[in-house]
Structure formats: C-alpha cells, structure tokens
N, C-alpha and C positions, 0 to 999 in steps of 0.2 A: 482891760477887763480880767475879773478873777476866774480861770477857769474852771473852777467850781461851782460857778452859776450854769455855764453852759452845759456841763456834766450832770446839774441835778437836771436842768430842761429835758437834756436826753434820754437818760431814765427814765423818768414821768413819763415823759413822750411815747415810751416804749411800754410802761407797764401801765398807763393810766388809772395808778393807785397809789394815792398819797403813802398808804402804810407799808406797802410791798416798796416801792421806791426807798422809803426811809431804810426798811432794813436791809437792801441792797446797798445803798450807799454807807450803810452803819452811822447813820443820824436818827434824830429824831423827828417825828413829823412837824413839831414846831420850828426845827431848825431847817427843814427841807422846805415848810410855807415859806418863810421868811427868804431865804435864798432867792425863790420863786418870784415871790413880791420886788425883790429887791430888782430881777432883772427885767423884771417887768416894768418898774420904775424906770430902769435905762433907758427900756427902748421907748417906754411910754405909750404903751398899747398894752391888753392882756394877750397873753399867750396859749393860754388856756380855758376850756368853759366848764365851769363845774356844775354839776349834778348829783345827783343821790345816788349814782351808783360809781362815783369816780369823779374823773375830768375825760376830756378829750380837747385834742389841739384846736385853737382856734384857727382862723384863718390865715392870720399873721402866722401862727405858729406852724402850718402847715408850709406857708412859703420859705420861711427861714432853715428846718429843719434838714433839709441837705447841705446847706452851706454850712451850720454848725456842727454836722458831721464831720465834714472835709477839714475843718477849721481845728476840732479839737484830736481829730487824725493826725494832722499836720504838727499840729503842740508836740503830740506823743515822739513823733517820728523827730524832730529838733531836740528834743529833751534825751532822747534815746542816744540820740547821735552824738552829741556832746558829753554824754556820759560816756560814750566808747572814745572818743578822743583823749578826755581828760583821762582815762585808763591805759590810754597807751594800746587799746585794741582794735583804732581803728585812726588813720589820719594819711597824710603826705608829708616825704623830707624832700628838700631841694639840696644835693651834695654836692660840692664843687672837689674836684680831685687833679692831682699832679700824677705823673709817671711814677712817682716815687711811692705814691700810696697806693696804686694799683695792687700789689701782691697781697698787702694789709686789707685792704678790702674783700680782696678775693677770699683769703683765710676765713675772716670772722663774718661776712655778710650772709651767705647762707644760713648759718646757728641765728641770725638773728632775724632771718625772716618767718624761720620755721617757728618763733616764738610770737610775732606778730604778723601774723599773716594780713592782717587790715591795714598794713601800712603799705603805701605804693609809692616807692623812688623814683625821681627824677636827678642823674648824673650829668654831670657838666666839666670836660676838662679846661680847666681855667690854669692859668700862672697863679703863684702866690699871691701878687700884688694885686690881682684881678677878684682873688677871693677873699682880700683882704676888704675891698670896696664893698663888695657885693654883702658881705656879713653885714658891715657897718649900715647898709641902707637896706638890708632886711630883705634883699633878695635871693639870699642864701640862707638855709638855716643852719648846716654843717660844712666847713670845709677841711680837708685834709691835706697839710701846706707846711712851709717853713716857718719855723716860729717866729714871730716878733715881737716887739715890747709895747702896742699900742693897746693903754689902759683901758678902752672898751671891747677887749677882745679875751676870752677863756682859753688857755692851751693845756690839753694834756698831752706828754709826749707820748707816743705810741712804737717809734723805731727810729732807724738812721737808714742815709742813703750815704752813698761818697763816689768820688771820681776814681776811678782805676783807670790804669796806663795798660791799654792793649796793642799787641803786637804780632804780627805774625809768625807762626813757629819757627821759619829760620832763620829770625834773630835772637843768636845764642846769648850775646853777652848783656849783664844787666847789672847797674849798679850803682845803690841809692845815692851815691855823692853825683851821678850823672845819670838823673832819671830817665831820659826821652834819648836813648841811642837807635835812632831809626836809620842807623847804616846807608843814608841819603835815600829814605823815603819819605814823601810828604807825611805832613799830621794833619788827622782831621780835627778839626772844632765846629763846632755847634753854634752857630749866627746866634747873637743877642735876641731876636723876636725868636728864637725855640725857644731859650730860658734865658734870662738877664743874669740868672743866679748860677748856671753852670757857665757863663761866658765869664760873669766877673770872677769867679773860683780858679779858672782854668789860667786867667790872669795872672791871678796871684801866683801860684803855680809855676807859670812859666817864669815868671820874673826871679822869684826865687833861685830856680835853679840856672838864670839868666841863659834862657834859650829861647826866646821871642824872635829870633831870627832864623829857625827853622822853618820851611817852606811850609806854607799852610794851604789846606782845602776846604773850605768852608759847607758844612751839609745842615740841612735842615730836618731828616730822618736818620733816627737811631738804626733803623735796620740795613737802611743803604750805605751807612757808615760802618757797621758790622761786617755787611758783605764785600766791602775794599779790602777792610783786614784779613777776611778769611781768605779772601784772593790773593794775598798777598803785596796788594798795590798802595796799601798804606799802613801806619800807625794810628793811633788815635785816642784822648781822650775822652771818658765815657762814662756815663752814671752807672752804677754797679745794676741799679734797680731795673734796667732797660735788658739785662739780661737774665734774669728771672725767668722760669718758663722754658726757656731756650736748651737745646741740646747743643752747644758748640762742639764740633769735631775736635777730640783731644789734639789732634796732628797738626791742627791749622792753626790757632791762635795759644797765645802765652796772657793773660793775666797777671798786671803785677801792681801791689799795694803804691801807693801814693802816702808816703809819711809826711805830710804836709797840714797844719791846721785846715786849712781851705778846704783841704779835700773831703770834710765830712760834715754833714748837717743832722740836725733833728727834724722828724715829719711827726707832726703833732696833728691833734685832734682839734678843731677850732670851733667854737662859738661866740656869738655875739652875747655881752653880759647879761644882757636883758633879751630874755627868749622870749618872742610871741608867738612860737608854734610848740605846745603842749608835747606833741610826739618827740620835741627836742630831747627833751631830758631822760626820756626812756629811751633815747638813740645813744645818750652820751654815757648815762649810767651801765647799760650794757655793754658797751666797748670797754669801759673802764674795769667791769668785772672779769671779761672775756680776753682781755688782751692778752692772756699767758696762752690762748691758742697759738699766737705767732709770736712768736721769738726773734728779733733782729737784731 
C-alpha cells in the first residue's frame, strides 16, 4: 500500500479539516480527497464522517487509527535504518583474522571505529583456508588472511609476515649457509593444526638446508615456544607477528632472519567479489585509504 495514503489518513484524522491537512501535506484539497477515497475504496468502508464543519473519524477509522500510526512509524524507522546502513553510519561486520593480521588490525581499527561509531564488529580467529570458505559462503564479510588465487575473492595487500629463527642468546655462531645451528638443542615447530601455512613453509626451509633430522619438539602455542627459547631450552622457527608488542629481554634471545622464499608471505584484506553487506565497501575503502598508518 502507498504510504502517502496512510499519512494522509493520519493527518486528516488529527486536523479534522481538509483545507488544513492539504496545507500540512503540501497538496491540494482535491488531491487529498482522492487519497482518502482511494484508501476507503481499498478498505471497503468509509474512514471519515463528513459534516459542514469538516470531518470526523468513523467508527472504523477509530479502530484502525492506532495500528496505522504504528505502521507508519515502523516504515519510517526501517527507511531511516536502511539509509544509515547504505551510508555506512550503521551496520555490523563479521571479520576473520589470523595472528599475522592482529598488529595491522590493532593499528587501524580504532580510527575506523571513531568514524563509523554505528558499526559493530565481530572478530573470529580463523585459518586462512577457513576464512576463504567462510567468505565464499558469505558467513564472513571481510578476512585478513594469506592471499590466494580464488577468482571469487578480491584481495588488497596490507602487510607481510615472515618466519624467523629464534635462538637462546648463548648460541653465538650463526652462518646463513647453515641456518639452524642449534648446538644440540631441540627445534620447536608448530603442529599442522596450529597453522598449515607455517607447517608447510617450515618444511620447505628445513629441506632446503638439509636439516630435517634435528630433534623436534611440537607446540601449539607461540607463547610457550617463546618461553622455551628464553629459558635456553630450545630454538624455534616462529612467525615474526607473534613477537609484535612483546618485550623480549635482549640478553635472553637472538632473532635471525631466514633468507628463503618460503619464509615470507603477503597478508591481505579479502572480500567476496559479490559483497552482500553495504558496510563492507565502507570498511574496505577506509582500510585502503589509511593503510599508510601501518607500515610493515
């Protein structure tokens, strides 16, 4: 039903005068009369009783007045809400991330939330492969993940993460030709269920340096691995992003770069090429425009 008919009914019910309501609505009296007749025709009964002084609500008009008021109010609320969604002033985003993206999100998100106060965000810690599936099924709006070549996903490069070799300070010697001089200490690696990406890249690095026979200890927690190295109990191949924000005592560990193609990867913001959430486009543009706030 045309909401102008309902609004004409409400205004006339309040003023009880065609001339006054016509002025309120910015219409002619004849146009207002046509709207009221059209509404009465649709309902099948008169809504007003006409007299020489103006009009009064009929018994039917009295019965539906409150419901029409609620309906028009709800229409206005929905329209306003939709406009706020479209403009980016209100909405909700489901964002997936890996540990590599946390420093990036931490740097940029506060500025985004200041601009878009009406946007609520749900984060979910997910592997890159799980994020890809969730984006394709529209169970995520945005992912921060490793890039892939899937044609239904769009990627914006944001930063890099890399694997580094972490040793106790007591290990003094280090040569690129023999990257893991553990001096008898075990090597900490992360299990595949922690990150298939790190697992496969570490495999490639160890194979390239012919060091797969080193005693290995398998971990699922980066903090536990760091504590082992700091305690002088092991060495570790670990992702640099897990070290961000940590104050590692200078006299306990040494961080060595790993010069191998498998040690570094791109971290990107990912979306489905067919976005279903209006807020997604605002988020993507903001992060593309403000990525210079974070350099890595």
